[in-house]
C-alpha positions as CSV (number, residue, x, y, z in Angstrom):
1,M,61.5,143.9,69.2
2,T,59.0,146.2,71.4
3,A,55.6,143.4,73.3
4,L,53.7,145.7,70.7
5,L,55.6,143.1,67.7
6,A,54.8,140.4,66.8
7,T,58.0,137.7,67.4
8,F,59.9,137.5,64.7
9,D,59.5,134.4,62.7
10,P,62.0,133.7,59.0
11,R,59.9,131.7,58.0
12,Y,57.0,135.0,57.6
13,D,59.1,138.2,58.6
14,L,62.4,139.9,56.7
15,K,64.4,141.9,58.7
16,L,67.4,144.7,58.0
17,E,70.1,145.7,60.9
18,R,72.2,148.2,61.1
19,E,74.2,150.7,62.6
20,I,74.0,154.2,60.9
21,D,76.4,157.1,61.9
22,V,74.0,160.0,61.7
23,P,71.3,160.3,64.9
24,V,67.9,159.2,65.6
25,D,66.2,162.4,65.8
26,L,67.2,163.0,61.9
27,V,66.8,159.5,60.9
28,W,62.9,160.0,62.3
29,R,62.6,163.1,60.8
30,A,63.9,161.9,57.1
31,W,61.2,159.1,57.6
32,T,57.8,161.5,58.9
33,T,57.6,164.4,56.7
34,P,56.9,163.7,53.4
35,A,59.6,166.3,51.3
36,H,62.3,164.3,52.8
37,L,60.5,161.1,52.8
38,R,60.5,161.7,49.5
39,Q,64.2,162.7,48.5
40,W,65.5,159.0,49.3
41,F,61.8,156.1,49.9
42,V,62.7,153.9,46.6
43,P,66.3,152.3,45.4
44,K,67.0,155.6,42.6
45,P,65.7,155.8,39.5
46,W,62.8,155.1,40.2
47,T,61.4,158.3,42.8
48,I,58.0,159.4,44.5
49,A,55.5,161.4,43.6
50,D,53.4,161.6,46.1
51,C,53.5,160.6,49.9
52,E,51.0,161.6,52.6
53,I,51.2,161.4,56.4
54,D,49.9,161.2,59.6
55,L,51.8,160.7,62.2
56,R,48.6,159.7,64.0
57,P,47.2,155.7,64.9
58,G,44.9,154.8,62.2
59,G,46.9,158.0,60.0
60,I,47.5,158.1,56.2
61,F,51.0,156.8,55.8
62,R,51.4,156.4,51.7
63,T,53.0,156.8,49.1
64,V,53.8,156.5,45.4
65,M,56.5,155.2,44.0
66,R,57.8,156.3,39.9
67,S,59.4,153.9,37.9
68,P,62.6,155.0,35.3
69,E,59.3,154.8,32.9
70,G,57.1,156.4,34.4
71,E,54.3,154.2,35.4
72,E,52.8,154.5,39.1
73,H,51.9,152.5,42.0
74,D,50.0,153.2,44.7
75,N,51.2,152.3,47.8
76,S,48.4,153.3,50.9
77,G,47.5,152.0,54.4
78,C,47.8,153.9,57.7
79,F,49.9,153.6,61.3
80,L,49.6,151.4,63.7
81,D,51.6,152.3,65.6
82,V,54.5,156.0,66.6
83,V,56.5,156.5,69.4
84,H,58.4,159.2,69.1
85,H,61.9,159.0,67.7
86,E,61.2,155.2,68.6
87,R,59.1,153.7,66.7
88,L,56.5,153.6,63.2
89,V,54.1,150.8,62.8
90,F,52.8,150.9,59.8
91,T,50.7,148.3,57.6
92,D,49.3,149.0,54.3
93,T,46.8,145.6,55.3
94,L,44.6,148.5,56.6
95,L,43.4,151.6,55.3
96,P,43.8,155.1,57.2
97,G,40.8,155.4,59.7
98,F,41.2,151.0,60.1
99,R,39.7,150.5,57.6
100,P,40.5,147.4,55.7
101,S,42.5,146.8,52.3
102,A,41.4,144.5,49.4
103,K,45.2,143.6,49.1
104,P,46.9,143.9,51.5
105,F,50.5,143.2,51.4
106,F,52.4,143.1,54.8
107,T,53.1,145.4,57.8
108,G,56.8,147.7,57.6
109,A,58.2,148.1,61.0
110,L,61.0,150.9,61.8
111,L,62.5,150.7,65.0
112,L,65.7,153.4,66.3
113,A,67.3,153.3,69.2
114,P,71.4,155.5,69.9
115,L,74.2,154.4,69.6
116,G,76.4,156.9,70.5
117,S,76.5,159.3,68.4
118,G,74.6,157.3,65.7
119,T,71.5,155.1,64.8
120,R,70.7,150.8,65.9
121,Y,68.2,150.9,62.8
122,T,66.0,148.3,62.3
123,A,62.8,147.3,59.6
124,F,60.8,145.0,59.7
125,A,58.3,143.3,57.2
126,I,56.2,141.3,58.7
127,H,53.8,138.6,56.1
128,G,50.4,137.5,56.9
129,D,52.5,134.0,55.0
130,A,55.1,132.6,53.9
131,E,54.3,132.7,49.9
132,T,54.1,136.5,50.7
133,R,57.1,136.7,52.8
134,D,59.1,134.8,49.8
135,S,57.2,136.9,47.1
136,H,59.0,140.5,48.9
137,E,62.5,138.2,49.4
138,K,62.8,137.4,45.5
139,M,61.2,141.9,44.6
140,G,64.5,142.2,46.2
141,F,63.9,143.2,50.2
142,H,67.2,143.1,50.8
143,D,68.9,144.6,48.0
144,G,65.8,147.5,48.3
145,W,66.1,148.3,51.5
146,G,69.6,148.4,52.3
147,T,70.4,151.2,49.6
148,V,67.1,153.0,50.6
149,A,68.7,153.0,54.3
150,T,71.8,153.6,52.8
151,Q,69.7,156.4,50.7
152,M,68.2,158.3,53.2
153,V,72.2,158.4,55.2
154,D,73.5,160.0,52.3
155,Y,70.0,162.0,52.2
156,I,71.0,163.0,56.0
157,K,74.0,163.5,55.3
158,S,74.2,166.3,52.5
159,G,72.5,168.6,55.0
160,A,69.1,168.3,53.5
161,L,67.1,168.3,56.8
């Protein structure tokens, strides 16, 4: 991890690492363009009903997840760090403009590194305590984030970008 991120601690944090066969620039576009992110960001049959991205520290990162039954879950937060084609750090602990959130859950980080013509893809979920970490793991972090990574690769390979 970079100096900006806390040291990975398995008591509090979850991690997904993959070597994916799509280039960094396309992964970056898939993650940072609302119209693209809406296509793959939640495990199907869930969908993203709305998405807002202001790609700068303090800028909004908001998604509205819709269940197959139509129930919507608003996830609002902000970006903490943005390094073009390398790193996105976002949190729901703070809202846009770095305002405190009433219901913090985790801070996420996406690290991208070129790997031949592909990408070393690392996603972190950093939690404030072991109970929250365990809850996120039981919600299906590894399966869900793994499925989403696969959906993203499939979306990129479809030529949609």
